[in-house]
N, CA and C of each residue as an Amber inpcrd file, in Angstrom:
protein
   513
 -40.8210000 -22.2380000 -68.1650000 -40.3310000 -23.2180000 -67.2450000
 -40.7310000 -22.8580000 -65.8060000 -40.6650000 -21.5490000 -65.4720000
 -41.0000000 -21.1290000 -64.1310000 -42.5030000 -21.3830000 -63.8340000
 -43.3350000 -21.1470000 -64.8710000 -44.7740000 -21.4100000 -64.7120000
 -45.0480000 -22.8720000 -64.4540000 -44.2670000 -23.7600000 -65.0610000
 -44.4400000 -25.1840000 -64.8230000 -44.0900000 -25.5360000 -63.3930000
 -43.0090000 -24.9560000 -62.8600000 -42.6440000 -25.2110000 -61.4660000
 -43.7360000 -24.7350000 -60.5270000 -44.3090000 -23.5740000 -60.7690000
 -45.3920000 -23.0360000 -59.9280000 -46.5850000 -23.9520000 -60.0050000
 -46.9120000 -24.4470000 -61.1940000 -48.0290000 -25.3550000 -61.3440000
 -47.8070000 -26.6470000 -60.5850000 -46.5950000 -27.1930000 -60.6790000
 -46.2670000 -28.4380000 -59.9510000 -46.3700000 -28.2190000 -58.4440000
 -45.8700000 -27.0870000 -57.9500000 -45.9570000 -26.8080000 -56.5270000
 -47.4100000 -26.6440000 -56.0960000 -48.2100000 -25.9590000 -56.9160000
 -49.6170000 -25.7770000 -56.5770000 -50.3460000 -27.1350000 -56.5470000
 -50.0990000 -27.9730000 -57.5010000 -50.7300000 -29.2900000 -57.5360000
 -50.2840000 -30.1520000 -56.3680000 -48.9980000 -30.0730000 -56.0100000
 -48.4830000 -30.7860000 -54.8620000 -49.1640000 -30.2960000 -53.5900000
 -49.3680000 -28.9970000 -53.4510000 -50.0340000 -28.4380000 -52.3040000
 -51.4820000 -28.9470000 -52.2080000 -52.1800000 -28.9780000 -53.3310000
 -53.5440000 -29.4910000 -53.3730000 -53.5660000 -30.9850000 -52.9920000
 -52.5790000 -31.7190000 -53.5120000 -52.4570000 -33.1410000 -53.1790000
 -52.2610000 -33.3720000 -51.6890000 -51.4080000 -32.5900000 -51.0700000
 -51.1850000 -32.6890000 -49.6220000 -52.4800000 -32.3670000 -48.8690000
 -53.1820000 -31.3390000 -49.2990000 -54.4300000 -30.9570000 -48.6480000
 -55.4590000 -32.0720000 -48.7680000 -55.6000000 -32.6840000 -49.9510000
 -56.5430000 -33.7880000 -50.1120000 -56.1540000 -34.9970000 -49.2740000
 -54.8520000 -35.2680000 -49.2040000 -54.3650000 -36.3510000 -48.3630000
 -54.7170000 -36.1000000 -46.8830000 -54.5140000 -34.8500000 -46.4620000
 -54.8190000 -34.5220000 -45.0550000 -56.3170000 -34.6760000 -44.7550000
 -57.1570000 -34.3000000 -45.7140000 -58.5820000 -34.4530000 -45.5180000
 -59.0140000 -35.9150000 -45.5180000 -58.3480000 -36.7350000 -46.3380000
 -58.7280000 -38.1300000 -46.4800000 -58.2100000 -38.9990000 -45.3320000
 -57.1120000 -38.6150000 -44.7110000 -56.5100000 -39.4690000 -43.6700000
 -57.2280000 -39.2550000 -42.3450000 -58.0040000 -40.2510000 -41.9620000
 -58.7190000 -40.1640000 -40.6930000 -57.9580000 -40.8460000 -39.5760000
 -57.1070000 -41.8170000 -39.9150000 -56.3550000 -42.5190000 -38.8790000
 -55.1960000 -41.7080000 -38.3390000 -54.5580000 -40.9960000 -39.2090000
 -53.3360000 -40.2970000 -38.8300000 -53.5910000 -38.7900000 -38.7620000
 -54.3160000 -38.3710000 -37.7030000 -54.6290000 -36.9300000 -37.5960000
 -53.8800000 -36.2910000 -36.4460000 -52.6300000 -36.7060000 -36.2840000
 -51.7970000 -36.1780000 -35.2130000 -51.6630000 -34.6730000 -35.2900000
 -51.3890000 -34.1590000 -36.4870000 -51.1940000 -32.7070000 -36.6540000
 -52.4460000 -31.9290000 -36.2490000 -53.6010000 -32.4130000 -36.6660000
 -54.8430000 -31.7510000 -36.3320000 -55.0450000 -31.7400000 -34.8320000
 -54.8680000 -32.8760000 -34.1850000 -55.0230000 -32.9450000 -32.7290000
 -54.0240000 -32.0700000 -31.9930000 -52.7950000 -32.0470000 -32.5020000
 -51.7400000 -31.2300000 -31.8910000 -52.1170000 -29.7420000 -31.9850000
 -52.5400000 -29.3080000 -33.1590000 -52.9240000 -27.8880000 -33.3090000
 -54.1620000 -27.5450000 -32.5070000 -55.1190000 -28.4640000 -32.4010000
 -56.3010000 -28.2090000 -31.5760000 -55.9160000 -28.1100000 -30.1000000
 -54.9630000 -28.9440000 -29.6740000 -54.5180000 -28.8960000 -28.2770000
 -53.8000000 -27.5720000 -27.9700000 -53.2100000 -26.9300000 -28.9710000
 -52.5600000 -25.6510000 -28.7530000 -53.5660000 -24.5030000 -28.6370000
 -54.8440000 -24.8080000 -28.8520000 -55.9420000 -23.8390000 -28.7960000
 -55.7290000 -22.7040000 -29.7800000 -55.8200000 -21.4550000 -29.3370000
 -55.7330000 -20.3100000 -30.2390000 -54.3730000 -20.2350000 -30.9430000
 -53.3050000 -20.6960000 -30.2870000 -51.9790000 -20.6590000 -30.8980000
 -51.9350000 -21.5960000 -32.1200000 -52.6190000 -22.7200000 -32.0390000
 -52.6770000 -23.6100000 -33.2080000 -53.4200000 -22.9920000 -34.3750000
 -54.4750000 -22.2390000 -34.0840000 -55.2090000 -21.5650000 -35.1410000
 -54.3430000 -20.4320000 -35.7260000 -53.5850000 -19.7280000 -34.8750000
 -52.6930000 -18.6800000 -35.3150000 -51.6180000 -19.2300000 -36.2450000
 -51.0080000 -20.3540000 -35.8760000 -49.9600000 -20.9800000 -36.7060000
 -50.5430000 -21.4430000 -38.0350000 -51.7330000 -22.0040000 -37.9950000
 -52.4120000 -22.4160000 -39.2320000 -52.6730000 -21.2100000 -40.1100000
 -53.0260000 -20.1010000 -39.4960000 -53.2460000 -18.8580000 -40.2400000
 -51.9980000 -18.3980000 -40.9710000 -50.8350000 -18.5540000 -40.3240000
 -49.5900000 -18.1800000 -40.9940000 -49.4290000 -19.0260000 -42.2800000
 -49.8080000 -20.2800000 -42.1990000 -49.7100000 -21.1720000 -43.3410000
 -50.7400000 -20.9040000 -44.4100000 -51.7500000 -20.0800000 -44.0950000
 -52.8230000 -19.7920000 -45.0410000 -52.3870000 -18.7960000 -46.1340000
 -51.1180000 -18.3680000 -46.1190000 -50.7180000 -17.2810000 -46.9860000
 -49.9060000 -17.6770000 -48.2090000 -49.1180000 -18.7230000 -48.1580000
 -48.1970000 -18.9940000 -49.2590000 -48.6960000 -20.0950000 -50.1720000
 -48.1640000 -20.1410000 -51.3770000 -48.5890000 -21.0650000 -52.3980000
 -48.5490000 -22.5240000 -51.9220000 -47.4670000 -22.9090000 -51.2830000
 -47.3140000 -24.3000000 -50.8890000 -48.1400000 -24.6900000 -49.6710000
 -48.5390000 -23.7460000 -48.8470000 -49.2210000 -24.0830000 -47.6170000
 -50.6880000 -23.6570000 -47.5460000 -51.1830000 -22.9760000 -48.5370000
 -52.5950000 -22.5500000 -48.5170000 -53.5480000 -23.7430000 -48.5080000
 -53.2870000 -24.7010000 -49.3640000 -54.1340000 -25.8950000 -49.4180000
 -54.1740000 -26.6770000 -48.1060000 -53.0000000 -27.0640000 -47.6000000
 -52.9970000 -27.7620000 -46.2960000 -53.6060000 -26.9200000 -45.1530000
 -53.3450000 -25.6290000 -45.1390000 -53.9340000 -24.7790000 -44.0720000
 -55.4540000 -24.7490000 -44.1920000 -55.9680000 -24.6680000 -45.4220000
 -57.4110000 -24.6970000 -45.6010000 -57.9910000 -26.0100000 -45.0860000
 -57.3120000 -27.1160000 -45.3960000 -57.7650000 -28.4150000 -44.8950000
 -57.7200000 -28.4700000 -43.3560000 -56.6700000 -27.8800000 -42.7670000
 -56.5960000 -27.8450000 -41.3050000 -57.7420000 -26.9960000 -40.7220000
 -58.0460000 -25.8730000 -41.3510000 -59.1550000 -25.0610000 -40.8570000
 -60.4550000 -25.8390000 -40.9360000 -60.6380000 -26.6220000 -41.9890000
 -61.8530000 -27.4400000 -42.1050000 -61.9250000 -28.4640000 -40.9690000
 -60.7830000 -29.1110000 -40.7210000 -60.7360000 -30.1250000 -39.6510000
 -60.9050000 -29.4700000 -38.2610000 -60.3660000 -28.2860000 -38.0820000
 -60.4240000 -27.6260000 -36.7900000 -61.7890000 -26.9490000 -36.5270000
 -62.6310000 -26.8630000 -37.5430000 -63.8970000 -26.1550000 -37.4180000
 -64.8450000 -26.8240000 -36.4040000 -64.6560000 -28.1190000 -36.1620000
 -65.5090000 -28.7790000 -35.1470000 -65.1000000 -28.4060000 -33.7310000
 -63.8260000 -28.0220000 -33.5380000 -63.3320000 -27.7380000 -32.2070000
 -63.4170000 -26.2530000 -31.8290000 -63.4700000 -25.3870000 -32.8180000
 -63.4390000 -23.9470000 -32.5490000 -64.5800000 -23.2550000 -33.2560000
 -65.0070000 -22.1540000 -32.6780000 -66.0190000 -21.2980000 -33.3090000
 -65.3900000 -20.6530000 -34.5440000 -66.1730000 -20.4450000 -35.6240000
 -65.6770000 -19.7200000 -36.7680000 -65.1760000 -18.3190000 -36.4030000
 -65.7520000 -17.7110000 -35.4120000 -65.3250000 -16.3650000 -34.9740000
 -63.9310000 -16.4260000 -34.3990000 -63.6710000 -17.4160000 -33.5600000
 -62.3270000 -17.5530000 -32.9530000 -61.3010000 -17.8780000 -34.0410000
 -61.6950000 -18.7380000 -34.9510000 -60.7740000 -19.1050000 -36.0500000
 -60.4950000 -17.9010000 -36.9260000 -61.5290000 -17.0740000 -37.1930000
 -61.3330000 -15.8910000 -38.0200000 -60.3890000 -14.8850000 -37.3140000
 -60.5730000 -14.7090000 -36.0240000 -59.7270000 -13.7550000 -35.2860000
 -58.2900000 -14.2070000 -35.2530000 -58.0320000 -15.3880000 -34.6850000
 -56.6390000 -15.8380000 -34.5150000 -56.0030000 -16.2630000 -35.8230000
 -56.7700000 -16.9390000 -36.6850000 -56.2420000 -17.3020000 -37.9980000
 -55.9550000 -16.0620000 -38.8530000 -56.8520000 -15.0690000 -38.7550000
 -56.6370000 -13.8220000 -39.4940000 -55.3990000 -13.0900000 -39.0390000
 -55.1520000 -13.0810000 -37.7130000 -53.9300000 -12.4640000 -37.2050000
 -52.6810000 -13.1970000 -37.6830000 -52.7260000 -14.5430000 -37.6560000
 -51.5820000 -15.3080000 -38.1680000 -51.3460000 -15.0770000 -39.6420000
 -52.4400000 -15.0590000 -40.4080000 -52.2920000 -14.7980000 -41.8510000
 -51.8130000 -13.3820000 -42.1330000 -52.2340000 -12.4320000 -41.2930000
 -51.7330000 -11.0720000 -41.4440000 -50.2390000 -11.0050000 -41.2210000
 -49.7590000 -11.7580000 -40.2120000 -48.3080000 -11.8270000 -39.9910000
 -47.6100000 -12.4550000 -41.1800000 -48.1720000 -13.5440000 -41.7320000
 -47.5860000 -14.1600000 -42.9070000 -47.5520000 -13.2320000 -44.1100000
 -48.6380000 -12.4940000 -44.3220000 -48.6620000 -11.5400000 -45.4290000
 -47.6800000 -10.4260000 -45.2270000 -47.5220000  -9.9920000 -43.9930000
 -46.5440000  -8.9360000 -43.6920000 -45.1200000  -9.4220000 -44.0050000
 -44.8490000 -10.6740000 -43.6810000 -43.5300000 -11.2680000 -44.0060000
 -43.3560000 -11.3740000 -45.5170000 -44.4320000 -11.7450000 -46.2210000
 -44.3840000 -11.8050000 -47.6920000 -44.0960000 -10.4460000 -48.2890000
 -44.7550000  -9.4000000 -47.7820000 -44.5480000  -8.0650000 -48.3150000
 -43.1240000  -7.6070000 -48.0540000 -42.6110000  -7.8820000 -46.8490000
 -41.2340000  -7.5070000 -46.5310000 -40.2570000  -8.2140000 -47.4750000
 -40.4670000  -9.4920000 -47.7010000 -39.5940000 -10.2600000 -48.6130000
 -39.6950000  -9.7220000 -50.0260000 -40.9170000  -9.3650000 -50.4500000
 -41.0970000  -8.8510000 -51.8100000 -40.3910000  -7.4930000 -51.9890000
 -40.4670000  -6.6800000 -50.9560000 -39.7940000  -5.3640000 -51.0490000
 -38.2860000  -5.5160000 -51.1420000 -37.7530000  -6.5400000 -50.4910000
 -36.2950000  -6.7770000 -50.5570000 -35.8890000  -7.4090000 -51.8900000
 -36.7750000  -8.2420000 -52.4410000 -36.3810000  -9.0510000 -53.6060000
 -36.7460000  -8.4070000 -54.9480000 -37.8010000  -7.6120000 -55.0020000
 -38.2900000  -7.0780000 -56.2730000 -37.9780000  -5.6030000 -56.4320000
 -37.7830000  -5.1890000 -57.6460000 -37.5730000  -3.7550000 -57.9030000
 -38.8950000  -3.0080000 -57.8530000 -39.3970000  -2.7200000 -56.6550000
 -40.7090000  -2.1040000 -56.4750000 -40.7880000  -0.7200000 -57.1190000
 -39.6890000   0.0250000 -57.1190000 -39.7350000   1.3710000 -57.7180000
 -40.0400000   1.2510000 -59.2110000 -39.4530000   0.2810000 -59.8810000
 -39.7060000   0.1070000 -61.2870000 -41.1630000  -0.3040000 -61.5280000
 -41.6730000  -1.2180000 -60.7060000 -43.0630000  -1.6640000 -60.8540000
 -44.0290000  -0.5140000 -60.5940000 -43.7420000   0.2760000 -59.5700000
 -44.5980000   1.4060000 -59.2110000 -44.5730000   2.4510000 -60.3020000
 -43.3920000   2.7130000 -60.8670000 -43.2720000   3.6810000 -61.9520000
 -44.0870000   3.2500000 -63.1580000 -44.0430000   1.9510000 -63.4520000
 -44.8020000   1.3950000 -64.5760000 -46.2960000   1.5540000 -64.3340000
 -46.7410000   1.2930000 -63.1160000 -48.1700000   1.3760000 -62.7850000
 -48.6410000   2.8150000 -62.8830000 -47.8070000   3.7390000 -62.5410000
 -48.2430000   5.1470000 -62.4880000 -48.0840000   5.8720000 -63.8150000
 -47.8940000   5.1380000 -64.9090000 -47.8350000   5.7710000 -66.2370000
 -49.0300000   5.3300000 -67.0500000 -50.0160000   6.0400000 -67.3540000
 -50.2730000   7.4130000 -66.9350000 -50.6370000   7.4460000 -65.4590000
 -50.6720000   8.6400000 -64.8630000 -50.9130000   8.7160000 -63.4060000
 -52.1920000   7.9730000 -63.0010000 -52.0830000   7.2450000 -61.8900000
 -53.2330000   6.4900000 -61.3900000 -54.2370000   7.4310000 -60.7660000
 -55.4600000   7.1870000 -61.0710000 -56.5480000   7.9500000 -60.4880000
 -56.9000000   7.3320000 -59.1350000 -57.6460000   8.0520000 -58.3100000
 -58.1020000   7.4710000 -57.0470000 -58.9740000   6.2200000 -57.2690000
 -59.6730000   6.1840000 -58.3830000 -60.4930000   5.0060000 -58.6930000
 -59.6060000   3.7860000 -58.9360000 -58.4890000   3.9970000 -59.6460000
 -57.5740000   2.8980000 -59.9090000 -56.9900000   2.3730000 -58.6030000
 -56.6020000   3.2710000 -57.7190000 -56.0650000   2.8460000 -56.4220000
 -57.1420000   2.0910000 -55.6290000 -58.3640000   2.5470000 -55.6610000
 -59.4480000   1.8510000 -54.9420000 -59.6640000   0.4660000 -55.5420000
 -59.6120000   0.3430000 -56.8440000 -59.7640000  -0.9630000 -57.4960000
 -58.6080000  -1.9090000 -57.1020000 -57.3990000  -1.3570000 -57.0030000
 -56.2690000  -2.1690000 -56.5640000 -56.4750000  -2.6780000 -55.1410000
 -57.0010000  -1.8100000 -54.2730000 -57.2750000  -2.2140000 -52.8980000
 -58.2910000  -3.3450000 -52.8780000 -59.3740000  -3.1900000 -53.6290000
 -60.4510000  -4.1720000 -53.6440000 -59.9430000  -5.5150000 -54.2330000
 -59.2000000  -5.4110000 -55.3510000 -58.6660000  -6.6260000 -55.9550000
 -57.7160000  -7.3310000 -55.0410000 -56.7970000  -6.6180000 -54.4070000
 -55.8620000  -7.2210000 -53.4880000 -56.5760000  -7.8610000 -52.3000000
 -57.5470000  -7.1780000 -51.7270000 -58.2820000  -7.7260000 -50.5880000
 -59.0820000  -8.9580000 -50.9890000 -59.6530000  -8.9700000 -52.2030000
 -60.4140000 -10.1340000 -52.6640000 -59.5270000 -11.3640000 -52.8090000
 -58.3290000 -11.1610000 -53.3640000 -57.3980000 -12.2850000 -53.5370000
 -56.9590000 -12.8100000 -52.1630000 -56.7020000 -11.8790000 -51.2430000
 -56.2960000 -12.2950000 -49.9130000 -57.4280000 -13.0220000 -49.1880000
 -58.6690000 -12.5800000 -49.3610000 -59.8110000 -13.2370000 -48.7030000
 -60.0930000 -14.6130000 -49.2900000 -59.7380000 -14.8470000 -50.5300000
 -60.0370000 -16.1470000 -51.1420000 -59.0400000 -17.1850000 -50.6330000
 -59.3700000 -18.4580000 -50.8110000 -58.4300000 -19.4910000 -50.4080000
 -57.2550000 -19.6660000 -51.3640000 -57.1150000 -18.7210000 -52.2820000
 -55.9640000 -18.7510000 -53.1650000 -54.7510000 -18.2390000 -52.4130000
 -53.5370000 -18.6220000 -52.8580000 -52.3380000 -18.0850000 -52.2080000
 -52.3070000 -16.5620000 -52.2670000 -51.7600000 -15.9510000 -51.2130000
 -51.8500000 -14.4830000 -51.0680000 -50.7600000 -13.7260000 -51.8050000
 -49.8390000 -14.3980000 -52.4450000 -48.7280000 -13.6470000 -53.0830000
 -49.2280000 -12.6350000 -54.0780000 -50.2090000 -12.9650000 -54.9060000
 -50.7290000 -12.0010000 -55.8750000 -51.3900000 -10.8270000 -55.1890000
 -52.2150000 -11.0930000 -54.1860000 -52.8800000 -10.0210000 -53.4640000
 -51.8790000  -9.0940000 -52.7480000 -50.8430000  -9.7030000 -52.1800000
 -49.7980000  -8.9050000 -51.5170000 -49.0720000  -8.0270000 -52.5570000
 -48.8050000  -8.6010000 -53.7010000 -48.1250000  -7.8240000 -54.7680000
 -49.0000000  -6.6630000 -55.2200000 -50.2860000  -6.9030000 -55.4120000
 -51.1860000  -5.8370000 -55.8410000 -51.2750000  -4.7300000 -54.7700000
 -51.4050000  -5.1340000 -53.5030000 -51.4710000  -4.1340000 -52.4390000
 -50.1350000  -3.4460000 -52.2560000 -49.0360000  -4.1290000 -52.5240000
 -47.7220000  -3.4950000 -52.4320000 -47.5380000  -2.4430000 -53.5060000
 -48.0100000  -2.7350000 -54.7070000 -47.8970000  -1.7770000 -55.7890000
 -48.8210000  -0.5850000 -55.5710000 -49.9210000  -0.7930000 -54.8500000
 -50.8750000   0.2820000 -54.5750000 -50.3260000   1.3020000 -53.6030000
 -49.1530000   1.0730000 -53.1050000 -48.4490000   2.0100000 -52.2030000
 -49.2970000   2.3540000 -50.9770000 -49.7740000   1.3310000 -50.2790000
 -50.5050000   1.5050000 -49.0530000 -49.5310000   1.8440000 -47.9290000
 -50.0140000   2.5500000 -46.9400000 -49.2870000   2.6980000 -45.7010000
 -49.2620000   1.3300000 -45.0270000 -48.2570000   1.0750000 -44.2060000
 -48.1000000  -0.2400000 -43.5480000 -49.3740000  -0.6120000 -42.7960000
 -49.9410000   0.3400000 -42.0450000 -51.1410000   0.0220000 -41.2330000
 -52.3290000  -0.2900000 -42.1310000 -52.4110000   0.3510000 -43.2890000
 -53.5200000   0.0430000 -44.2100000 -53.3750000  -1.3600000 -44.7790000
 -52.1490000  -1.7140000 -45.1390000 -51.8950000  -3.0580000 -45.6400000
 -52.2390000  -4.1060000 -44.5950000 -51.8040000  -3.8840000 -43.3520000
 -52.0640000  -4.8520000 -42.2760000 -53.5520000  -4.9660000 -42.0200000
 -54.2650000  -3.8600000 -42.0510000 -55.7130000  -3.8780000 -41.8270000
 -56.4140000  -4.6670000 -42.9420000 -56.0750000  -4.3730000 -44.1940000
 -56.6850000  -5.1110000 -45.3160000 -56.3430000  -6.5770000 -45.2900000
 -55.0700000  -6.9110000 -44.9460000 -54.6570000  -8.3080000 -44.8930000
 -55.4270000  -9.0250000 -43.7870000 -55.5690000  -8.3990000 -42.6160000
 -56.3060000  -9.0380000 -41.5370000 -57.7720000  -9.2590000 -41.8950000
 -58.4200000  -8.2100000 -42.3680000 -59.8570000  -8.3060000 -42.6690000
 -60.0880000  -9.3200000 -43.7890000 -59.2850000  -9.2520000 -44.8540000
 -59.4590000 -10.1760000 -45.9610000 -59.2620000 -11.6310000 -45.5450000
 -58.1990000 -11.9130000 -44.7900000 -57.9410000 -13.2780000 -44.3340000
 -58.9750000 -13.7420000 -43.3350000 -59.3920000 -12.8500000 -42.4290000
 -60.3860000 -13.2470000 -41.4350000 -61.6990000 -13.6130000 -42.1270000
 -62.1090000 -12.8720000 -43.1200000 -63.3340000 -13.1810000 -43.8730000
 -63.1790000 -14.5440000 -44.5530000 -62.0540000 -14.7610000 -45.2090000
 -61.8410000 -16.0300000 -45.8990000 -61.8510000 -17.2090000 -44.9330000
 -61.1770000 -17.0850000 -43.7830000 -61.1260000 -18.1670000 -42.8030000
 -62.4920000 -18.3740000 -42.1760000 -63.2050000 -17.2770000 -41.9020000
 -64.5560000 -17.4110000 -41.3460000 -65.4690000 -18.1860000 -42.2870000
 -65.3970000 -17.8650000 -43.5590000 -66.2210000 -18.5740000 -44.5490000
 -65.8780000 -20.0480000 -44.6440000 -64.5860000 -20.3660000 -44.6520000
 -64.1690000 -21.7670000 -44.7090000 -64.6600000 -22.5050000 -43.4470000
 -64.4390000 -21.9320000 -42.2690000 -64.8320000 -22.6000000 -41.0380000
 -66.3560000 -22.6860000 -40.9300000 -67.0320000 -21.6060000 -41.2850000
 -68.4900000 -21.6040000 -41.1980000 -69.1480000 -22.6190000 -42.1130000
 -68.6540000 -22.6950000 -43.3450000 -69.2050000 -23.6790000 -44.2890000
 -68.8920000 -25.0930000 -43.8260000 -67.6580000 -25.3180000 -43.3830000
 -67.2660000 -26.6590000 -42.9150000 -68.0980000 -27.0760000 -41.7210000
 -68.3730000 -26.1610000 -40.8330000 -69.1680000 -26.4710000 -39.6530000
 -70.6140000 -26.7380000 -40.0290000 -71.1260000 -26.0520000 -41.0160000
 -72.5310000 -26.2320000 -41.4240000 -72.7470000 -27.5450000 -42.1710000
 -71.6860000 -28.0570000 -42.7690000 -71.8260000 -29.3020000 -43.5580000
 -71.6690000 -30.4990000 -42.7180000
């Protein structure tokens, strides 16, 4: 039942994103965020992290790519997404039994290669336009220092946003 709810929310998010891309008459939100300059890109970056807002945020980045350089969008959007991922990690640590998950992962003991693979997998999920919850969970289980998590979250999101903006601008 829970998987069905997640699927419905994901489809609703995609539907909202498609609606935002298709609506040319009613682009108030896009104009408002563009008028905010870097702050609008930062706020959109925060929305680039969660299941319900990844699709609409991606659509906003596509729409905003005509007004901003992909580099500016990657910097400010990446910082906003890093903040969003940090909030997700904090919420996950409060809500989930991380000690139990970490104990399970470390049986048998994780090798440095396993930890490196967790880092790469988490960063790839965060860099993709997929919701970041899975990537945050993988990086959280990998027991990264806070600064390492923030660095990976920023770099991964900045790369993803740069690619979205760059491709949208080229098309």
